[in-house]
N, C-alpha and C positions, 0 to 999 in steps of 0.2 A: 435781255432786259427790254430791248426795243419791242420785241414781240408782245411781252406782257403789258407794256405801256399802251400799245395799240389796242389790245384786247380790253383793257380797262377803259380806254377812251370810247370804244364802241359801246361798252356796257353803260357807262355813265351818260353818254349822249342819248342813247335810246331811252333809258329809264327817265332821264330828265325830261325829254320830250313827252313821254307818256304821262308822267305825273303832271306836267304843266297843262297838257291837253285834256286829260280825263281824271286826274287825281289818282290816289292809290287804288288799285284794282284788286279783285280777289286773287289773281295770279298774274304773272308776266304774260302767260299764254292768252289770257283773257284779252290782252291788247289786240290780238289778231282780229277778234270779233268786233271790237270797238273801232278799229281802223277800217275794217270792211264796211261798217255802217256809214262811214264817211263818203263812200262811193269811190269811183276811180280805182287806182292801184295802190292806195295807201296801205292796204293790208299786206302788201309785199314787203313793207319795212320790217315786219316781224320775221319773215323768212330770211331777209338779208342780214338782220341782226344775228339770228341763230347760225346762219351759214358763216358769217364773218368770225364769230367766236369759235365755231367748230373747226373751220378750215385752219385757222391759226393755231388751234390746239394740237394739230398734227405735228407741228414743228417744235413743240415745247420739250420734247424728249432730249436726254443726253445719252441715249442708247443703252441704259442699264436695263430698262424694261419698257421699250418703246410702245408695246401694245397697250399700255395703260393710257397714255395720252392719245394714242390713236383711237382707242375705244371711246374716250371722252369726246373726241372730235366727231366720231361717227354718231354718238348719241345726240350731241347738240345739233348736228345737221339733220338728223332724223326728226327732231322736234320741229325744226323749221320747215320740213317737208310735209309731215303729217300734222298740219296746223289745226284741223277741225276736231279737237278733242272732245267736243260735246255730242258728236254723232252717236246714235245708238245703232246696233246691229251692223257695225262696221269695224274694220281692223285699225283705223286711224287712231282712236283713243289709246289702244294698246301700244302701238308704235310710239305715240307721243309720250306716254308716261314711262315706258321702259327706256326710251331714249333720254328722257330727262334724268332718270335715275342713273343710267350708265354715264351720262355726261358729267354729272356732279361727282359721283363716286370715283369714276375713272381719273378725274383730275385730282381729287383729294388724296386718293391712294397713290397716284403717280407722284405727287409732291412728297409723300411719305417715303415711298420706295426709292425713287430716283434722286431725291434731293435730301433725304434723311431728315425730313422735318414733318413730324406727325402732329404738330400743334394745330395747323389749320383743320385737319380732320377732327381732332378732339374738340376744338372750339366749335365747329359746326354741330357736332353731336350735342354738346352741352347747350348751345344756344337754341337748337331745335327742340330739345326737351323742355327748356324753360318756356319757349314760345308756345309749344303744344299745350301746356297747362295754364298759361296766363293770357293768351291772346285768342279772342274769338273772331273778331272782324278781320278779314283779309289775311288770315293766318298763313296760307300758302305763299302769298306775296312776301311776307316777312321772312319765312323760312328760305325762300328762294334768294332774297336779298342777303341773308346771312351766308348762304352757300356761295354765292358769287363773290361776296366780300372776302370770305375765307380763302377761296381759290385765288382771287386777285392778289391778296396780301401774301399768300403762300408763294405764288409765282414771282412776285416782285422781290420778296425778301430772300429768295433762294437762287436768283438768277446768277 
């Protein structure tokens, strides 16, 4: 339970800071570019955010299928490492997007398999479908918000 609360606090703190500083962005990952534009080492906050969530995800398992939460953690840390998703002719965008997909799906499937609760995955799918057809501005941001909310709630309610 404590692990989940810490992850949720990391998420809420970072997102609150980003929204207060820049408003709602096209995606959470866009915050790396906005922070970089501030100068200094502000951009490293995005990496620490991803690494914090990812590293703690390694320990969410109850050993039924530990690879799922491990993969989720690896995916999230990869997102924080391959930050420049807008590069062309580079491998970083691929690592970034695959990492995000693995980070989200690994956690949601892990909650289903290890904690016998498929509701977070089903809710994420349903919300994503609705957002895909109804939201145009910052759609990726809102889908990411729904993913992390479903993961956070799933982890909290099944701890």
